[in-house]
mmJSON file of the N, C-alpha and C atoms, coordinates in Angstrom:
{"data_MODEL":{"atom_site":{
"group_PDB":["ATOM","ATOM","ATOM","ATOM","ATOM","ATOM","ATOM","ATOM","ATOM","ATOM","ATOM","ATOM","ATOM","ATOM","ATOM","ATOM","ATOM","ATOM","ATOM","ATOM","ATOM","ATOM","ATOM","ATOM","ATOM","ATOM","ATOM","ATOM","ATOM","ATOM","ATOM","ATOM","ATOM","ATOM","ATOM","ATOM","ATOM","ATOM","ATOM","ATOM","ATOM","ATOM","ATOM","ATOM","ATOM","ATOM","ATOM","ATOM","ATOM","ATOM","ATOM","ATOM","ATOM","ATOM","ATOM","ATOM","ATOM","ATOM","ATOM","ATOM","ATOM","ATOM","ATOM","ATOM","ATOM","ATOM","ATOM","ATOM","ATOM","ATOM","ATOM","ATOM","ATOM","ATOM","ATOM","ATOM","ATOM","ATOM","ATOM","ATOM","ATOM","ATOM","ATOM","ATOM","ATOM","ATOM","ATOM","ATOM","ATOM","ATOM","ATOM","ATOM","ATOM","ATOM","ATOM","ATOM","ATOM","ATOM","ATOM","ATOM","ATOM","ATOM","ATOM","ATOM","ATOM","ATOM","ATOM","ATOM","ATOM","ATOM","ATOM","ATOM","ATOM","ATOM","ATOM","ATOM","ATOM","ATOM","ATOM","ATOM","ATOM","ATOM","ATOM","ATOM","ATOM","ATOM","ATOM","ATOM","ATOM","ATOM","ATOM","ATOM","ATOM","ATOM","ATOM","ATOM","ATOM","ATOM","ATOM","ATOM","ATOM","ATOM","ATOM","ATOM","ATOM","ATOM","ATOM","ATOM","ATOM","ATOM","ATOM","ATOM","ATOM","ATOM","ATOM","ATOM","ATOM","ATOM","ATOM","ATOM","ATOM","ATOM","ATOM","ATOM","ATOM","ATOM","ATOM","ATOM","ATOM","ATOM","ATOM","ATOM","ATOM","ATOM","ATOM","ATOM","ATOM","ATOM","ATOM","ATOM","ATOM","ATOM","ATOM","ATOM","ATOM","ATOM","ATOM","ATOM","ATOM","ATOM","ATOM","ATOM","ATOM","ATOM","ATOM","ATOM","ATOM","ATOM","ATOM","ATOM","ATOM","ATOM","ATOM","ATOM","ATOM","ATOM","ATOM","ATOM","ATOM","ATOM","ATOM","ATOM","ATOM","ATOM","ATOM","ATOM","ATOM","ATOM","ATOM","ATOM","ATOM","ATOM","ATOM","ATOM","ATOM","ATOM","ATOM","ATOM","ATOM","ATOM","ATOM","ATOM","ATOM","ATOM","ATOM","ATOM","ATOM","ATOM","ATOM","ATOM"],
"id":[1,2,3,4,5,6,7,8,9,10,11,12,13,14,15,16,17,18,19,20,21,22,23,24,25,26,27,28,29,30,31,32,33,34,35,36,37,38,39,40,41,42,43,44,45,46,47,48,49,50,51,52,53,54,55,56,57,58,59,60,61,62,63,64,65,66,67,68,69,70,71,72,73,74,75,76,77,78,79,80,81,82,83,84,85,86,87,88,89,90,91,92,93,94,95,96,97,98,99,100,101,102,103,104,105,106,107,108,109,110,111,112,113,114,115,116,117,118,119,120,121,122,123,124,125,126,127,128,129,130,131,132,133,134,135,136,137,138,139,140,141,142,143,144,145,146,147,148,149,150,151,152,153,154,155,156,157,158,159,160,161,162,163,164,165,166,167,168,169,170,171,172,173,174,175,176,177,178,179,180,181,182,183,184,185,186,187,188,189,190,191,192,193,194,195,196,197,198,199,200,201,202,203,204,205,206,207,208,209,210,211,212,213,214,215,216,217,218,219,220,221,222,223,224,225,226,227,228,229,230,231,232,233,234,235,236,237,238,239,240],
"type_symbol":["N","C","C","N","C","C","N","C","C","N","C","C","N","C","C","N","C","C","N","C","C","N","C","C","N","C","C","N","C","C","N","C","C","N","C","C","N","C","C","N","C","C","N","C","C","N","C","C","N","C","C","N","C","C","N","C","C","N","C","C","N","C","C","N","C","C","N","C","C","N","C","C","N","C","C","N","C","C","N","C","C","N","C","C","N","C","C","N","C","C","N","C","C","N","C","C","N","C","C","N","C","C","N","C","C","N","C","C","N","C","C","N","C","C","N","C","C","N","C","C","N","C","C","N","C","C","N","C","C","N","C","C","N","C","C","N","C","C","N","C","C","N","C","C","N","C","C","N","C","C","N","C","C","N","C","C","N","C","C","N","C","C","N","C","C","N","C","C","N","C","C","N","C","C","N","C","C","N","C","C","N","C","C","N","C","C","N","C","C","N","C","C","N","C","C","N","C","C","N","C","C","N","C","C","N","C","C","N","C","C","N","C","C","N","C","C","N","C","C","N","C","C","N","C","C","N","C","C","N","C","C","N","C","C","N","C","C","N","C","C"],
"label_atom_id":["N","CA","C","N","CA","C","N","CA","C","N","CA","C","N","CA","C","N","CA","C","N","CA","C","N","CA","C","N","CA","C","N","CA","C","N","CA","C","N","CA","C","N","CA","C","N","CA","C","N","CA","C","N","CA","C","N","CA","C","N","CA","C","N","CA","C","N","CA","C","N","CA","C","N","CA","C","N","CA","C","N","CA","C","N","CA","C","N","CA","C","N","CA","C","N","CA","C","N","CA","C","N","CA","C","N","CA","C","N","CA","C","N","CA","C","N","CA","C","N","CA","C","N","CA","C","N","CA","C","N","CA","C","N","CA","C","N","CA","C","N","CA","C","N","CA","C","N","CA","C","N","CA","C","N","CA","C","N","CA","C","N","CA","C","N","CA","C","N","CA","C","N","CA","C","N","CA","C","N","CA","C","N","CA","C","N","CA","C","N","CA","C","N","CA","C","N","CA","C","N","CA","C","N","CA","C","N","CA","C","N","CA","C","N","CA","C","N","CA","C","N","CA","C","N","CA","C","N","CA","C","N","CA","C","N","CA","C","N","CA","C","N","CA","C","N","CA","C","N","CA","C","N","CA","C","N","CA","C","N","CA","C","N","CA","C","N","CA","C","N","CA","C","N","CA","C","N","CA","C"],
"label_alt_id":[null,null,null,null,null,null,null,null,null,null,null,null,null,null,null,null,null,null,null,null,null,null,null,null,null,null,null,null,null,null,null,null,null,null,null,null,null,null,null,null,null,null,null,null,null,null,null,null,null,null,null,null,null,null,null,null,null,null,null,null,null,null,null,null,null,null,null,null,null,null,null,null,null,null,null,null,null,null,null,null,null,null,null,null,null,null,null,null,null,null,null,null,null,null,null,null,null,null,null,null,null,null,null,null,null,null,null,null,null,null,null,null,null,null,null,null,null,null,null,null,null,null,null,null,null,null,null,null,null,null,null,null,null,null,null,null,null,null,null,null,null,null,null,null,null,null,null,null,null,null,null,null,null,null,null,null,null,null,null,null,null,null,null,null,null,null,null,null,null,null,null,null,null,null,null,null,null,null,null,null,null,null,null,null,null,null,null,null,null,null,null,null,null,null,null,null,null,null,null,null,null,null,null,null,null,null,null,null,null,null,null,null,null,null,null,null,null,null,null,null,null,null,null,null,null,null,null,null,null,null,null,null,null,null,null,null,null,null,null,null],
"label_comp_id":["MET","MET","MET","MET","MET","MET","GLU","GLU","GLU","LYS","LYS","LYS","LEU","LEU","LEU","ASP","ASP","ASP","ARG","ARG","ARG","ILE","ILE","ILE","THR","THR","THR","VAL","VAL","VAL","ASP","ASP","ASP","PRO","PRO","PRO","GLY","GLY","GLY","ILE","ILE","ILE","CYS","CYS","CYS","LEU","LEU","LEU","GLY","GLY","GLY","GLN","GLN","GLN","PRO","PRO","PRO","THR","THR","THR","VAL","VAL","VAL","ARG","ARG","ARG","GLY","GLY","GLY","THR","THR","THR","ARG","ARG","ARG","ILE","ILE","ILE","THR","THR","THR","VAL","VAL","VAL","SER","SER","SER","VAL","VAL","VAL","ILE","ILE","ILE","LEU","LEU","LEU","LYS","LYS","LYS","MET","MET","MET","LEU","LEU","LEU","ALA","ALA","ALA","GLY","GLY","GLY","GLY","GLY","GLY","LYS","LYS","LYS","THR","THR","THR","VAL","VAL","VAL","GLN","GLN","GLN","ASP","ASP","ASP","VAL","VAL","VAL","LEU","LEU","LEU","GLU","GLU","GLU","ALA","ALA","ALA","TYR","TYR","TYR","PRO","PRO","PRO","GLU","GLU","GLU","LEU","LEU","LEU","HIS","HIS","HIS","ARG","ARG","ARG","GLU","GLU","GLU","ASP","ASP","ASP","VAL","VAL","VAL","TYR","TYR","TYR","GLN","GLN","GLN","ALA","ALA","ALA","ILE","ILE","ILE","LYS","LYS","LYS","TYR","TYR","TYR","ALA","ALA","ALA","ALA","ALA","ALA","TRP","TRP","TRP","VAL","VAL","VAL","VAL","VAL","VAL","SER","SER","SER","ASP","ASP","ASP","GLN","GLN","GLN","PHE","PHE","PHE","HIS","HIS","HIS","LEU","LEU","LEU","LEU","LEU","LEU","PRO","PRO","PRO","VAL","VAL","VAL","PRO","PRO","PRO","ALA","ALA","ALA","ARG","ARG","ARG","GLY","GLY","GLY"],
"label_asym_id":["A","A","A","A","A","A","A","A","A","A","A","A","A","A","A","A","A","A","A","A","A","A","A","A","A","A","A","A","A","A","A","A","A","A","A","A","A","A","A","A","A","A","A","A","A","A","A","A","A","A","A","A","A","A","A","A","A","A","A","A","A","A","A","A","A","A","A","A","A","A","A","A","A","A","A","A","A","A","A","A","A","A","A","A","A","A","A","A","A","A","A","A","A","A","A","A","A","A","A","A","A","A","A","A","A","A","A","A","A","A","A","A","A","A","A","A","A","A","A","A","A","A","A","A","A","A","A","A","A","A","A","A","A","A","A","A","A","A","A","A","A","A","A","A","A","A","A","A","A","A","A","A","A","A","A","A","A","A","A","A","A","A","A","A","A","A","A","A","A","A","A","A","A","A","A","A","A","A","A","A","A","A","A","A","A","A","A","A","A","A","A","A","A","A","A","A","A","A","A","A","A","A","A","A","A","A","A","A","A","A","A","A","A","A","A","A","A","A","A","A","A","A","A","A","A","A","A","A","A","A","A","A","A","A","A","A","A","A","A","A"],
"label_entity_id":["1","1","1","1","1","1","1","1","1","1","1","1","1","1","1","1","1","1","1","1","1","1","1","1","1","1","1","1","1","1","1","1","1","1","1","1","1","1","1","1","1","1","1","1","1","1","1","1","1","1","1","1","1","1","1","1","1","1","1","1","1","1","1","1","1","1","1","1","1","1","1","1","1","1","1","1","1","1","1","1","1","1","1","1","1","1","1","1","1","1","1","1","1","1","1","1","1","1","1","1","1","1","1","1","1","1","1","1","1","1","1","1","1","1","1","1","1","1","1","1","1","1","1","1","1","1","1","1","1","1","1","1","1","1","1","1","1","1","1","1","1","1","1","1","1","1","1","1","1","1","1","1","1","1","1","1","1","1","1","1","1","1","1","1","1","1","1","1","1","1","1","1","1","1","1","1","1","1","1","1","1","1","1","1","1","1","1","1","1","1","1","1","1","1","1","1","1","1","1","1","1","1","1","1","1","1","1","1","1","1","1","1","1","1","1","1","1","1","1","1","1","1","1","1","1","1","1","1","1","1","1","1","1","1","1","1","1","1","1","1"],
"label_seq_id":[1,1,1,2,2,2,3,3,3,4,4,4,5,5,5,6,6,6,7,7,7,8,8,8,9,9,9,10,10,10,11,11,11,12,12,12,13,13,13,14,14,14,15,15,15,16,16,16,17,17,17,18,18,18,19,19,19,20,20,20,21,21,21,22,22,22,23,23,23,24,24,24,25,25,25,26,26,26,27,27,27,28,28,28,29,29,29,30,30,30,31,31,31,32,32,32,33,33,33,34,34,34,35,35,35,36,36,36,37,37,37,38,38,38,39,39,39,40,40,40,41,41,41,42,42,42,43,43,43,44,44,44,45,45,45,46,46,46,47,47,47,48,48,48,49,49,49,50,50,50,51,51,51,52,52,52,53,53,53,54,54,54,55,55,55,56,56,56,57,57,57,58,58,58,59,59,59,60,60,60,61,61,61,62,62,62,63,63,63,64,64,64,65,65,65,66,66,66,67,67,67,68,68,68,69,69,69,70,70,70,71,71,71,72,72,72,73,73,73,74,74,74,75,75,75,76,76,76,77,77,77,78,78,78,79,79,79,80,80,80],
"pdbx_PDB_ins_code":[null,null,null,null,null,null,null,null,null,null,null,null,null,null,null,null,null,null,null,null,null,null,null,null,null,null,null,null,null,null,null,null,null,null,null,null,null,null,null,null,null,null,null,null,null,null,null,null,null,null,null,null,null,null,null,null,null,null,null,null,null,null,null,null,null,null,null,null,null,null,null,null,null,null,null,null,null,null,null,null,null,null,null,null,null,null,null,null,null,null,null,null,null,null,null,null,null,null,null,null,null,null,null,null,null,null,null,null,null,null,null,null,null,null,null,null,null,null,null,null,null,null,null,null,null,null,null,null,null,null,null,null,null,null,null,null,null,null,null,null,null,null,null,null,null,null,null,null,null,null,null,null,null,null,null,null,null,null,null,null,null,null,null,null,null,null,null,null,null,null,null,null,null,null,null,null,null,null,null,null,null,null,null,null,null,null,null,null,null,null,null,null,null,null,null,null,null,null,null,null,null,null,null,null,null,null,null,null,null,null,null,null,null,null,null,null,null,null,null,null,null,null,null,null,null,null,null,null,null,null,null,null,null,null,null,null,null,null,null,null],
"Cartn_x":[83.224,81.995,82.58,82.901,82.529,81.808,82.331,81.076,80.71,79.614,79.16,80.032,80.797,81.371,81.045,79.897,79.207,79.609,80.507,81.011,81.905,83.021,84.25,84.407,84.534,84.289,85.976,85.912,86.809,86.234,87.039,86.458,88.477,88.68,89.912,89.437,88.84,88.495,88.491,88.912,88.782,90.227,90.967,92.398,93.214,92.447,93.529,93.309,92.019,91.277,91.99,92.274,92.523,91.402,91.041,89.745,89.434,88.613,87.874,86.681,86.369,85.032,84.023,82.832,82.038,81.776,81.373,80.834,81.731,83.186,84.45,85.44,87.025,87.841,88.8,88.92,88.808,89.824,90.952,91.202,91.802,91.43,91.43,92.777,93.791,95.307,95.005,94.607,94.661,94.124,93.006,92.475,92.982,93.751,94.764,96.223,97.098,98.033,97.477,96.708,96.251,96.495,95.372,94.868,96.6,97.125,98.955,99.557,99.518,100.238,99.724,98.856,98.601,97.268,96.861,95.184,94.407,92.995,91.893,90.814,90.023,88.922,88.195,87.851,87.846,88.202,89.534,90.317,90.22,89.977,90.158,88.166,87.232,86.416,86.428,87.275,87.289,88.018,88.795,89.748,89.35,88.322,87.549,85.762,84.922,83.655,82.49,83.064,82.092,81.856,82.998,83.291,82.251,81.779,81.113,81.324,81.412,82.072,82.692,81.143,81.159,82.318,81.936,83.678,84.208,85.29,86.108,86.476,85.562,85.894,85.336,84.721,84.795,85.633,86.768,88.415,89.036,89.329,89.847,89.557,88.34,87.914,88.051,88.04,88.398,89.896,90.674,92.345,92.647,91.98,92.256,91.435,90.376,89.767,90.886,91.557,92.87,94.352,94.266,95.55,95.408,94.028,93.514,93.775,93.969,94.285,95.908,96.473,98.337,98.685,99.856,100.902,101.896,102.804,104.324,105.87,106.122,107.213,108.828,108.821,110.226,111.424,112.215,113.19,114.051,113.893,114.043,115.962,116.615,118.243,118.258,119.6,119.411,120.132,119.834,120.417,121.974,123.317,124.165,125.478],
"Cartn_y":[117.205,116.864,116.184,116.687,116.156,115.174,113.916,112.758,112.663,112.635,113.021,111.673,111.795,111.119,111.181,110.486,110.646,109.625,109.049,108.318,108.281,109.328,109.941,111.213,111.312,112.362,113.162,114.42,114.92,115.605,115.205,116.045,116.099,117.413,117.814,116.811,116.294,115.615,114.126,113.527,111.964,112.121,111.371,111.056,111.813,112.964,113.705,114.983,114.762,114.972,114.525,113.368,112.252,112.071,111.796,111.357,110.143,109.631,108.457,107.78,106.988,106.317,106.704,107.24,107.791,107.009,107.559,106.225,105.61,105.165,104.619,105.638,105.044,105.522,105.158,104.556,103.312,104.441,104.959,105.966,105.529,106.567,106.523,105.489,105.952,105.475,104.234,103.667,101.864,101.421,101.859,101.167,100.925,102.225,102.519,101.48,101.466,101.1,99.571,99.06,97.781,97.107,98.4,97.963,97.655,98.981,98.764,97.994,97.188,96.06,95.008,94.778,93.772,92.72,93.294,93.09,93.346,92.558,92.465,93.09,93.93,94.689,93.661,92.839,91.219,91.118,91.815,90.997,92.379,93.825,94.705,94.5,94.585,94.11,92.801,91.835,90.957,91.559,92.076,92.824,94.292,94.418,95.178,95.216,94.339,94.079,94.727,95.773,97.373,98.301,98.268,98.35,97.695,98.633,98.06,98.065,97.675,97.697,99.145,99.407,101.146,102.222,101.8,102.295,102.312,100.978,101.045,101.471,101.687,101.885,103.694,104.405,105.726,106.074,105.359,105.72,106.032,105.125,105.003,106.208,106.424,107.862,108.571,109.167,110.236,110.289,109.535,109.436,110.041,109.553,109.522,111.104,111.681,113.288,114.208,113.851,114.778,115.092,113.641,113.715,114.446,114.673,114.884,116.296,117.265,118.558,119.126,117.818,118.279,117.41,118.3,117.881,118.074,118.028,118.377,118.127,118.922,118.555,118.053,116.809,116.045,116.847,116.956,117.155,115.6,116.151,114.93,114.979,114.444,114.256,114.574,115.217,115.95,114.047,113.997,113.012,113.659,113.154,113.144,112.584],
"Cartn_z":[80.791,82.002,82.838,84.368,85.773,85.842,86.205,86.827,87.41,88.392,89.79,90.583,91.64,92.503,93.951,93.964,95.192,96.266,96.293,97.219,97.218,97.152,97.496,98.534,99.577,100.204,100.54,101.375,101.346,103.215,103.743,105.617,106.036,106.516,107.621,108.41,109.286,110.136,110.189,108.988,108.706,107.811,108.346,107.867,107.145,108.564,107.875,106.668,106.221,104.88,103.293,103.735,102.519,102.14,100.568,100.197,100.637,101.48,101.633,100.876,101.209,100.808,101.395,101.201,101.893,103.354,104.251,105.458,106.514,105.195,106.024,106.023,106.92,107.043,105.858,104.765,103.711,102.953,102.504,101.757,100.237,99.456,97.704,97.327,98.636,98.412,98.45,99.266,99.991,98.982,98.058,97.597,95.902,95.636,94.479,94.233,95.821,95.988,96.215,96.518,96.417,94.678,94.367,92.727,92.267,92.004,91.219,91.934,93.262,93.351,93.124,91.897,91.294,92.113,92.977,92.859,92.54,92.561,91.907,92.91,91.58,92.216,93.535,93.611,93.953,95.751,94.929,95.986,97.011,96.69,97.873,98.034,97.645,98.365,99.341,98.995,100.058,101.205,101.1,102.133,103.09,102.059,102.944,102.539,103.175,102.869,102.793,103.369,103.719,102.616,101.615,100.49,98.88,98.232,97.131,96.053,95.078,93.548,92.944,93.37,93.091,93.309,95.1,95.583,95.279,94.714,94.123,92.881,91.509,90.49,90.619,91.748,92.181,92.363,93.858,93.693,92.492,91.828,90.555,89.743,89.366,88.977,89.392,90.456,91.352,91.634,91.379,91.176,89.718,88.642,87.28,86.872,87.713,87.494,88.676,89.375,90.365,89.25,88.687,87.586,86.267,86.214,84.511,84.016,85.305,84.749,85.327,85.519,86.13,85.363,84.791,83.972,84.233,84.005,84.623,83.048,82.472,81.604,82.213,81.447,82.17,81.072,81.703,80.649,80.154,78.857,77.736,77.85,77.734,77.811,75.938,75.991,74.605,73.526,72.605,72.031,71.499,70.918,70.197,70.984],
"occupancy":[1.0,1.0,1.0,1.0,1.0,1.0,1.0,1.0,1.0,1.0,1.0,1.0,1.0,1.0,1.0,1.0,1.0,1.0,1.0,1.0,1.0,1.0,1.0,1.0,1.0,1.0,1.0,1.0,1.0,1.0,1.0,1.0,1.0,1.0,1.0,1.0,1.0,1.0,1.0,1.0,1.0,1.0,1.0,1.0,1.0,1.0,1.0,1.0,1.0,1.0,1.0,1.0,1.0,1.0,1.0,1.0,1.0,1.0,1.0,1.0,1.0,1.0,1.0,1.0,1.0,1.0,1.0,1.0,1.0,1.0,1.0,1.0,1.0,1.0,1.0,1.0,1.0,1.0,1.0,1.0,1.0,1.0,1.0,1.0,1.0,1.0,1.0,1.0,1.0,1.0,1.0,1.0,1.0,1.0,1.0,1.0,1.0,1.0,1.0,1.0,1.0,1.0,1.0,1.0,1.0,1.0,1.0,1.0,1.0,1.0,1.0,1.0,1.0,1.0,1.0,1.0,1.0,1.0,1.0,1.0,1.0,1.0,1.0,1.0,1.0,1.0,1.0,1.0,1.0,1.0,1.0,1.0,1.0,1.0,1.0,1.0,1.0,1.0,1.0,1.0,1.0,1.0,1.0,1.0,1.0,1.0,1.0,1.0,1.0,1.0,1.0,1.0,1.0,1.0,1.0,1.0,1.0,1.0,1.0,1.0,1.0,1.0,1.0,1.0,1.0,1.0,1.0,1.0,1.0,1.0,1.0,1.0,1.0,1.0,1.0,1.0,1.0,1.0,1.0,1.0,1.0,1.0,1.0,1.0,1.0,1.0,1.0,1.0,1.0,1.0,1.0,1.0,1.0,1.0,1.0,1.0,1.0,1.0,1.0,1.0,1.0,1.0,1.0,1.0,1.0,1.0,1.0,1.0,1.0,1.0,1.0,1.0,1.0,1.0,1.0,1.0,1.0,1.0,1.0,1.0,1.0,1.0,1.0,1.0,1.0,1.0,1.0,1.0,1.0,1.0,1.0,1.0,1.0,1.0,1.0,1.0,1.0,1.0,1.0,1.0],
"B_iso_or_equiv":[0.0,0.0,0.0,0.0,0.0,0.0,0.0,0.0,0.0,0.0,0.0,0.0,0.0,0.0,0.0,0.0,0.0,0.0,0.0,0.0,0.0,0.0,0.0,0.0,0.0,0.0,0.0,0.0,0.0,0.0,0.0,0.0,0.0,0.0,0.0,0.0,0.0,0.0,0.0,0.0,0.0,0.0,0.0,0.0,0.0,0.0,0.0,0.0,0.0,0.0,0.0,0.0,0.0,0.0,0.0,0.0,0.0,0.0,0.0,0.0,0.0,0.0,0.0,0.0,0.0,0.0,0.0,0.0,0.0,0.0,0.0,0.0,0.0,0.0,0.0,0.0,0.0,0.0,0.0,0.0,0.0,0.0,0.0,0.0,0.0,0.0,0.0,0.0,0.0,0.0,0.0,0.0,0.0,0.0,0.0,0.0,0.0,0.0,0.0,0.0,0.0,0.0,0.0,0.0,0.0,0.0,0.0,0.0,0.0,0.0,0.0,0.0,0.0,0.0,0.0,0.0,0.0,0.0,0.0,0.0,0.0,0.0,0.0,0.0,0.0,0.0,0.0,0.0,0.0,0.0,0.0,0.0,0.0,0.0,0.0,0.0,0.0,0.0,0.0,0.0,0.0,0.0,0.0,0.0,0.0,0.0,0.0,0.0,0.0,0.0,0.0,0.0,0.0,0.0,0.0,0.0,0.0,0.0,0.0,0.0,0.0,0.0,0.0,0.0,0.0,0.0,0.0,0.0,0.0,0.0,0.0,0.0,0.0,0.0,0.0,0.0,0.0,0.0,0.0,0.0,0.0,0.0,0.0,0.0,0.0,0.0,0.0,0.0,0.0,0.0,0.0,0.0,0.0,0.0,0.0,0.0,0.0,0.0,0.0,0.0,0.0,0.0,0.0,0.0,0.0,0.0,0.0,0.0,0.0,0.0,0.0,0.0,0.0,0.0,0.0,0.0,0.0,0.0,0.0,0.0,0.0,0.0,0.0,0.0,0.0,0.0,0.0,0.0,0.0,0.0,0.0,0.0,0.0,0.0,0.0,0.0,0.0,0.0,0.0,0.0],
"pdbx_formal_charge":[null,null,null,null,null,null,null,null,null,null,null,null,null,null,null,null,null,null,null,null,null,null,null,null,null,null,null,null,null,null,null,null,null,null,null,null,null,null,null,null,null,null,null,null,null,null,null,null,null,null,null,null,null,null,null,null,null,null,null,null,null,null,null,null,null,null,null,null,null,null,null,null,null,null,null,null,null,null,null,null,null,null,null,null,null,null,null,null,null,null,null,null,null,null,null,null,null,null,null,null,null,null,null,null,null,null,null,null,null,null,null,null,null,null,null,null,null,null,null,null,null,null,null,null,null,null,null,null,null,null,null,null,null,null,null,null,null,null,null,null,null,null,null,null,null,null,null,null,null,null,null,null,null,null,null,null,null,null,null,null,null,null,null,null,null,null,null,null,null,null,null,null,null,null,null,null,null,null,null,null,null,null,null,null,null,null,null,null,null,null,null,null,null,null,null,null,null,null,null,null,null,null,null,null,null,null,null,null,null,null,null,null,null,null,null,null,null,null,null,null,null,null,null,null,null,null,null,null,null,null,null,null,null,null,null,null,null,null,null,null],
"auth_seq_id":[1,1,1,2,2,2,3,3,3,4,4,4,5,5,5,6,6,6,7,7,7,8,8,8,9,9,9,10,10,10,11,11,11,12,12,12,13,13,13,14,14,14,15,15,15,16,16,16,17,17,17,18,18,18,19,19,19,20,20,20,21,21,21,22,22,22,23,23,23,24,24,24,25,25,25,26,26,26,27,27,27,28,28,28,29,29,29,30,30,30,31,31,31,32,32,32,33,33,33,34,34,34,35,35,35,36,36,36,37,37,37,38,38,38,39,39,39,40,40,40,41,41,41,42,42,42,43,43,43,44,44,44,45,45,45,46,46,46,47,47,47,48,48,48,49,49,49,50,50,50,51,51,51,52,52,52,53,53,53,54,54,54,55,55,55,56,56,56,57,57,57,58,58,58,59,59,59,60,60,60,61,61,61,62,62,62,63,63,63,64,64,64,65,65,65,66,66,66,67,67,67,68,68,68,69,69,69,70,70,70,71,71,71,72,72,72,73,73,73,74,74,74,75,75,75,76,76,76,77,77,77,78,78,78,79,79,79,80,80,80],
"auth_comp_id":["MET","MET","MET","MET","MET","MET","GLU","GLU","GLU","LYS","LYS","LYS","LEU","LEU","LEU","ASP","ASP","ASP","ARG","ARG","ARG","ILE","ILE","ILE","THR","THR","THR","VAL","VAL","VAL","ASP","ASP","ASP","PRO","PRO","PRO","GLY","GLY","GLY","ILE","ILE","ILE","CYS","CYS","CYS","LEU","LEU","LEU","GLY","GLY","GLY","GLN","GLN","GLN","PRO","PRO","PRO","THR","THR","THR","VAL","VAL","VAL","ARG","ARG","ARG","GLY","GLY","GLY","THR","THR","THR","ARG","ARG","ARG","ILE","ILE","ILE","THR","THR","THR","VAL","VAL","VAL","SER","SER","SER","VAL","VAL","VAL","ILE","ILE","ILE","LEU","LEU","LEU","LYS","LYS","LYS","MET","MET","MET","LEU","LEU","LEU","ALA","ALA","ALA","GLY","GLY","GLY","GLY","GLY","GLY","LYS","LYS","LYS","THR","THR","THR","VAL","VAL","VAL","GLN","GLN","GLN","ASP","ASP","ASP","VAL","VAL","VAL","LEU","LEU","LEU","GLU","GLU","GLU","ALA","ALA","ALA","TYR","TYR","TYR","PRO","PRO","PRO","GLU","GLU","GLU","LEU","LEU","LEU","HIS","HIS","HIS","ARG","ARG","ARG","GLU","GLU","GLU","ASP","ASP","ASP","VAL","VAL","VAL","TYR","TYR","TYR","GLN","GLN","GLN","ALA","ALA","ALA","ILE","ILE","ILE","LYS","LYS","LYS","TYR","TYR","TYR","ALA","ALA","ALA","ALA","ALA","ALA","TRP","TRP","TRP","VAL","VAL","VAL","VAL","VAL","VAL","SER","SER","SER","ASP","ASP","ASP","GLN","GLN","GLN","PHE","PHE","PHE","HIS","HIS","HIS","LEU","LEU","LEU","LEU","LEU","LEU","PRO","PRO","PRO","VAL","VAL","VAL","PRO","PRO","PRO","ALA","ALA","ALA","ARG","ARG","ARG","GLY","GLY","GLY"],
"auth_asym_id":["A","A","A","A","A","A","A","A","A","A","A","A","A","A","A","A","A","A","A","A","A","A","A","A","A","A","A","A","A","A","A","A","A","A","A","A","A","A","A","A","A","A","A","A","A","A","A","A","A","A","A","A","A","A","A","A","A","A","A","A","A","A","A","A","A","A","A","A","A","A","A","A","A","A","A","A","A","A","A","A","A","A","A","A","A","A","A","A","A","A","A","A","A","A","A","A","A","A","A","A","A","A","A","A","A","A","A","A","A","A","A","A","A","A","A","A","A","A","A","A","A","A","A","A","A","A","A","A","A","A","A","A","A","A","A","A","A","A","A","A","A","A","A","A","A","A","A","A","A","A","A","A","A","A","A","A","A","A","A","A","A","A","A","A","A","A","A","A","A","A","A","A","A","A","A","A","A","A","A","A","A","A","A","A","A","A","A","A","A","A","A","A","A","A","A","A","A","A","A","A","A","A","A","A","A","A","A","A","A","A","A","A","A","A","A","A","A","A","A","A","A","A","A","A","A","A","A","A","A","A","A","A","A","A","A","A","A","A","A","A"],
"auth_atom_id":["N","CA","C","N","CA","C","N","CA","C","N","CA","C","N","CA","C","N","CA","C","N","CA","C","N","CA","C","N","CA","C","N","CA","C","N","CA","C","N","CA","C","N","CA","C","N","CA","C","N","CA","C","N","CA","C","N","CA","C","N","CA","C","N","CA","C","N","CA","C","N","CA","C","N","CA","C","N","CA","C","N","CA","C","N","CA","C","N","CA","C","N","CA","C","N","CA","C","N","CA","C","N","CA","C","N","CA","C","N","CA","C","N","CA","C","N","CA","C","N","CA","C","N","CA","C","N","CA","C","N","CA","C","N","CA","C","N","CA","C","N","CA","C","N","CA","C","N","CA","C","N","CA","C","N","CA","C","N","CA","C","N","CA","C","N","CA","C","N","CA","C","N","CA","C","N","CA","C","N","CA","C","N","CA","C","N","CA","C","N","CA","C","N","CA","C","N","CA","C","N","CA","C","N","CA","C","N","CA","C","N","CA","C","N","CA","C","N","CA","C","N","CA","C","N","CA","C","N","CA","C","N","CA","C","N","CA","C","N","CA","C","N","CA","C","N","CA","C","N","CA","C","N","CA","C","N","CA","C","N","CA","C","N","CA","C","N","CA","C","N","CA","C","N","CA","C","N","CA","C"],
"pdbx_PDB_model_num":[1,1,1,1,1,1,1,1,1,1,1,1,1,1,1,1,1,1,1,1,1,1,1,1,1,1,1,1,1,1,1,1,1,1,1,1,1,1,1,1,1,1,1,1,1,1,1,1,1,1,1,1,1,1,1,1,1,1,1,1,1,1,1,1,1,1,1,1,1,1,1,1,1,1,1,1,1,1,1,1,1,1,1,1,1,1,1,1,1,1,1,1,1,1,1,1,1,1,1,1,1,1,1,1,1,1,1,1,1,1,1,1,1,1,1,1,1,1,1,1,1,1,1,1,1,1,1,1,1,1,1,1,1,1,1,1,1,1,1,1,1,1,1,1,1,1,1,1,1,1,1,1,1,1,1,1,1,1,1,1,1,1,1,1,1,1,1,1,1,1,1,1,1,1,1,1,1,1,1,1,1,1,1,1,1,1,1,1,1,1,1,1,1,1,1,1,1,1,1,1,1,1,1,1,1,1,1,1,1,1,1,1,1,1,1,1,1,1,1,1,1,1,1,1,1,1,1,1,1,1,1,1,1,1,1,1,1,1,1,1]
}}}
């Protein structure tokens, strides 16, 4: 069952339709790139004081939801 993600919005008129944190122009991808680059949740909150901790967690949950139904089989080289 999909958890309610009420802090993430998609609006074609905001950031070219990229998912953003509600009421901001901060995209989910910006948050994820910071975390993937080694920043902590606290670092994200300090960089964007308008965010709340739950905004960051919902950005992560949103990304997980987006990729959860998508998988691609990658070719595996033959051994020998």
